[in-house]
Structure formats: structure tokens, C-alpha cells
MMTF fields as JSON, N, C-alpha, C and O atoms, coordinates in Angstrom:
{
  "mmtfVersion": "1.0.0",
  "mmtfProducer": "UNKNOWN",
  "numBonds": 259,
  "numAtoms": 260,
  "numGroups": 65,
  "numChains": 1,
  "numModels": 1,
  "chainsPerModel": [1],
  "groupsPerChain": [65],
  "chainIdList": ["A"],
  "bondAtomList": [4, 2, 8, 6, 12, 10, 16, 14, 20, 18, 24, 22, 28, 26, 32, 30, 36, 34, 40, 38, 44, 42, 48, 46, 52, 50, 56, 54, 60, 58, 64, 62, 68, 66, 72, 70, 76, 74, 80, 78, 84, 82, 88, 86, 92, 90, 96, 94, 100, 98, 104, 102, 108, 106, 112, 110, 116, 114, 120, 118, 124, 122, 128, 126, 132, 130, 136, 134, 140, 138, 144, 142, 148, 146, 152, 150, 156, 154, 160, 158, 164, 162, 168, 166, 172, 170, 176, 174, 180, 178, 184, 182, 188, 186, 192, 190, 196, 194, 200, 198, 204, 202, 208, 206, 212, 210, 216, 214, 220, 218, 224, 222, 228, 226, 232, 230, 236, 234, 240, 238, 244, 242, 248, 246, 252, 250, 256, 254],
  "bondOrderList": [1, 1, 1, 1, 1, 1, 1, 1, 1, 1, 1, 1, 1, 1, 1, 1, 1, 1, 1, 1, 1, 1, 1, 1, 1, 1, 1, 1, 1, 1, 1, 1, 1, 1, 1, 1, 1, 1, 1, 1, 1, 1, 1, 1, 1, 1, 1, 1, 1, 1, 1, 1, 1, 1, 1, 1, 1, 1, 1, 1, 1, 1, 1, 1],
  "groupList": [{"groupName": "UNK", "atomNameList": ["N", "CA", "C", "O"], "elementList": ["N", "C", "C", "O"], "formalChargeList": [0, 0, 0, 0], "bondAtomList": [1, 0, 2, 1, 3, 2], "bondOrderList": [1, 1, 2], "singleLetterCode": "X", "chemCompType": "L-PEPTIDE LINKING"}],
  "groupTypeList": [0, 0, 0, 0, 0, 0, 0, 0, 0, 0, 0, 0, 0, 0, 0, 0, 0, 0, 0, 0, 0, 0, 0, 0, 0, 0, 0, 0, 0, 0, 0, 0, 0, 0, 0, 0, 0, 0, 0, 0, 0, 0, 0, 0, 0, 0, 0, 0, 0, 0, 0, 0, 0, 0, 0, 0, 0, 0, 0, 0, 0, 0, 0, 0, 0],
  "groupIdList": [1, 2, 3, 4, 5, 6, 7, 8, 9, 10, 11, 12, 13, 14, 15, 16, 17, 18, 19, 20, 21, 22, 23, 24, 25, 26, 27, 28, 29, 30, 31, 32, 33, 34, 35, 36, 37, 38, 39, 40, 41, 42, 43, 44, 45, 46, 47, 48, 49, 50, 51, 52, 53, 54, 55, 56, 57, 58, 59, 60, 61, 62, 63, 64, 65],
  "secStructList": [7, 2, 2, 2, 2, 2, 2, 2, 2, 2, 2, 1, 6, 6, 6, 2, 2, 2, 2, 2, 2, 2, 2, 2, 2, 2, 2, 2, 2, 2, 2, 2, 2, 2, 2, 2, 2, 2, 2, 7, 7, 2, 2, 2, 2, 2, 2, 2, 2, 2, 2, 2, 2, 2, 2, 2, 2, 2, 2, 2, 1, 7, 7, 7, 7],
  "xCoordList": [-89.406, -88.262, -87.244, -86.719, -86.972, -85.992, -86.471, -85.666, -87.768, -88.305, -88.125, -87.844, -88.286, -88.11, -86.663, -86.422, -85.716, -84.296, -83.931, -83.211, -84.426, -84.118, -84.64, -83.967, -85.828, -86.409, -85.555, -85.282, -85.136, -84.315, -82.96, -82.465, -82.361, -81.063, -81.177, -80.263, -82.268, -82.451, -82.635, -82.335, -83.118, -83.37, -82.126, -82.124, -81.082, -79.865, -78.986, -78.627, -78.652, -77.816, -76.357, -75.815, -75.719, -74.303, -74.003, -72.852, -75.001, -74.802, -73.976, -73.396, -73.918, -73.22, -71.703, -71.029, -71.161, -69.719, -69.309, -68.157, -70.215, -69.876, -69.411, -68.447, -70.042, -69.498, -68.089, -67.266, -67.815, -66.484, -65.452, -64.358, -65.796, -64.894, -64.65, -63.515, -65.694, -65.56, -64.646, -63.792, -64.822, -63.975, -62.516, -61.62, -62.277, -60.898, -60.238, -59.07, -60.96, -60.401, -60.069, -58.988, -60.976, -60.769, -59.557, -58.707, -59.47, -58.396, -57.046, -56.072, -56.973, -55.723, -55.25, -54.051, -56.167, -55.799, -55.143, -54.083, -55.744, -55.195, -53.936, -53.082, -53.804, -52.546, -51.429, -50.314, -51.721, -50.74, -50.36, -49.186, -51.336, -51.072, -50.214, -49.298, -50.501, -49.716, -48.275, -47.345, -48.082, -46.728, -45.968, -44.77, -46.657, -46.02, -45.572, -44.476, -46.413, -46.077, -44.914, -44.046, -44.88, -43.801, -42.462, -41.437, -42.451, -41.202, -40.714, -39.592, -41.514, -41.119, -39.911, -39.767, -39.046, -37.874, -38.295, -39.26, -37.554, -37.9, -37.833, -38.634, -36.904, -36.788, -38.041, -38.527, -38.55, -39.768, -40.969, -41.827, -41.03, -42.122, -42.075, -43.112, -40.876, -40.742, -41.141, -41.788, -40.759, -41.132, -42.649, -43.226, -43.285, -44.741, -45.439, -46.494, -44.858, -45.453, -45.399, -46.273, -44.378, -44.227, -44.964, -44.985, -45.558, -46.268, -47.38, -47.489, -48.2, -49.249, -48.694, -49.365, -47.503, -46.92, -46.068, -45.713, -45.737, -44.843, -45.437, -44.727, -46.688, -47.336, -47.409, -47.229, -47.674, -47.759, -46.406, -46.358, -45.323, -43.981, -43.631, -42.986, -44.049, -43.785, -44.504, -43.966, -45.71, -46.46, -45.858, -45.973, -45.228, -44.64, -43.302, -42.93, -42.582, -41.278, -41.319, -40.753, -41.974, -42.05, -40.687, -39.879, -40.461, -39.195, -39.306, -40.267, -38.323, -38.332, -37.892, -36.919, -38.634, -38.302, -37.628, -37.272],
  "yCoordList": [-5.983, -6.668, -7.019, -8.132, -6.074, -6.328, -7.416, -8.212, -7.456, -8.488, -9.873, -10.838, -9.97, -11.248, -11.734, -12.903, -10.847, -11.202, -11.51, -12.47, -10.701, -10.894, -12.244, -12.932, -12.62, -13.914, -15.066, -16.023, -14.978, -16.05, -16.14, -17.242, -15.024, -15.034, -15.589, -16.262, -15.318, -15.788, -17.303, -17.923, -17.902, -19.346, -20.159, -21.378, -19.518, -20.242, -20.385, -19.395, -21.605, -21.853, -21.511, -21.862, -20.833, -20.49, -19.333, -19.152, -18.549, -17.438, -16.307, -15.504, -16.237, -15.121, -15.151, -14.15, -16.269, -16.36, -15.747, -15.342, -15.669, -15.186, -13.728, -13.433, -12.807, -11.438, -11.36, -10.568, -12.156, -12.178, -12.722, -12.172, -13.789, -14.352, -13.345, -13.179, -12.679, -11.674, -10.535, -10.091, -10.072, -8.998, -9.428, -8.666, -10.647, -11.141, -11.27, -10.913, -11.77, -11.869, -10.487, -10.283, -9.535, -8.16, -7.547, -6.947, -7.69, -7.106, -7.72, -6.992, -9.042, -9.722, -9.374, -9.196, -9.274, -8.912, -7.539, -7.385, -6.538, -5.197, -5.028, -4.21, -5.766, -5.746, -6.359, -5.838, -7.459, -8.078, -7.164, -7.07, -6.492, -5.553, -4.391, -3.963, -3.882, -2.798, -3.236, -2.484, -4.441, -4.955, -5.128, -4.849, -5.587, -5.758, -4.409, -4.296, -3.403, -2.072, -1.463, -0.826, -1.643, -1.091, -1.726, -1.044, -3.014, -3.716, -3.489, -3.877, -2.878, -2.691, -1.771, -0.818, -2.073, -1.24, -0.039, -0.099, 1.056, 2.289, 2.122, 2.72, 1.33, 1.109, 0.419, 0.755, -0.537, -1.236, -0.302, -0.373, 0.569, 1.537, 2.495, 2.818, 2.949, 3.856, 3.164, 3.768, 1.908, 1.149, 1.019, 1.234, 0.669, 0.529, 1.867, 1.93, 2.934, 4.265, 4.753, 5.506, 4.333, 4.777, 3.905, 4.243, 2.819, 1.94, 2.648, 2.41, 3.496, 4.154, 5.064, 5.29, 5.582, 6.513, 5.801, 6.405, 4.551, 3.819, 3.654, 3.855, 3.302, 3.124, 4.452, 4.509, 5.514, 6.846, 7.259, 7.846, 6.964, 7.296, 6.467, 6.97, 5.204, 4.343, 4.863, 4.774, 5.404, 5.943, 7.239, 7.522, 8.026, 9.287, 9.081, 9.894, 8.029, 7.751, 6.409, 5.433, 6.339, 5.04, 4.622, 5.451, 3.346, 2.786, 2.565, 1.96, 3.056, 2.865, 1.45, 0.939, 0.824, -0.556, -0.594, -1.669],
  "zCoordList": [22.499, 21.921, 23.008, 23.036, 23.893, 24.939, 25.9, 26.384, 26.177, 27.066, 26.455, 27.167, 25.146, 24.459, 24.587, 24.889, 24.359, 24.464, 25.907, 26.179, 26.827, 28.245, 28.731, 29.499, 28.289, 28.693, 28.16, 28.886, 26.904, 26.333, 27.018, 27.255, 27.334, 27.997, 29.416, 29.892, 30.079, 31.455, 31.509, 32.529, 30.437, 30.446, 30.078, 30.246, 29.588, 29.221, 30.461, 31.098, 30.787, 31.956, 31.7, 30.652, 32.637, 32.534, 31.604, 31.206, 31.248, 30.308, 30.918, 30.187, 32.226, 32.863, 32.64, 32.888, 32.181, 31.953, 30.614, 30.457, 29.655, 28.317, 28.278, 27.571, 28.999, 28.99, 29.587, 29.128, 30.58, 31.186, 30.194, 30.071, 29.499, 28.504, 27.383, 26.938, 26.928, 25.866, 26.301, 25.534, 27.51, 28.027, 28.111, 27.749, 28.588, 28.702, 27.336, 27.183, 26.344, 24.995, 24.469, 23.919, 24.626, 24.182, 24.876, 24.219, 26.181, 26.974, 26.618, 26.428, 26.524, 26.214, 24.803, 24.586, 23.846, 22.484, 22.448, 21.84, 23.082, 23.018, 23.864, 23.525, 24.935, 25.695, 24.855, 24.831, 24.169, 23.283, 22.135, 21.778, 21.556, 20.469, 20.948, 20.245, 22.13, 22.714, 22.95, 22.66, 23.472, 23.721, 22.404, 22.34, 21.355, 20.046, 19.472, 18.923, 19.601, 19.08, 19.859, 19.262, 21.156, 21.976, 21.599, 21.615, 21.26, 20.941, 19.514, 19.188, 18.666, 17.264, 17.16, 17.927, 16.199, 15.946, 15.116, 14.354, 15.276, 14.568, 13.059, 12.339, 12.569, 11.123, 10.582, 9.502, 11.333, 10.915, 10.93, 10.05, 11.921, 12.007, 10.819, 10.239, 10.456, 9.309, 8.014, 7.158, 7.867, 6.668, 6.569, 5.503, 7.67, 7.673, 7.477, 6.846, 8.011, 7.874, 6.437, 6.007, 5.684, 4.298, 3.294, 2.11, 3.706, 2.783, 1.998, 0.795, 2.602, 1.807, 0.718, -0.289, 0.894, -0.071, -1.114, -2.126, -0.895, -1.768, -3.17, -4.155, -3.281, -4.578, -5.318, -6.534, -4.576, -5.17, -5.756, -6.837, -5.065, -5.562, -6.791, -7.71, -6.82, -7.973, -9.219, -10.323, -9.052, -10.178, -10.696, -11.889, -9.858, -10.254, -10.962, -11.808, -10.641, -11.243, -11.966, -11.474, -13.119, -13.809, -14.347, -14.766, -14.325, -14.798, -16.293, -16.767, -17.042, -18.499, -18.825, -18.271, -19.742, -20.111, -21.45, -21.932]
}
């Protein structure tokens, strides 16, 4: 199976650039994500951190209609 894939990859011209492009996209995405997280305000982080518990609190304290 590996020989079949290796043969097909060897016959494609310019294939050696694709792993480099994939790595750059991966690296740039996570660097951007890291920069976004570092710049977030603490209030926004607390709001996002409490989102999973918000629905649970709403179910425990139903509003009377």
C-alpha cells in the first residue's frame, strides 16, 4: 500500500511544496489564536468561562410567568 502511494506522490510535479504550505497554515493559525487569547479582557474570559454553567443555572431558577 505504501509503495502505491509513494509512487503516485513521486510522479506529481511540485508536490514537495504542499507539506511546507500545510505547516505554515497550521503555524500561523495557532500563533494568531494565541495572540487573540492573550489580548482578551478578563471580563470576556469570565463570560466565556461561565457559558457552560449558564443553562444549568437557568434550569434551576425558572422564571414564573
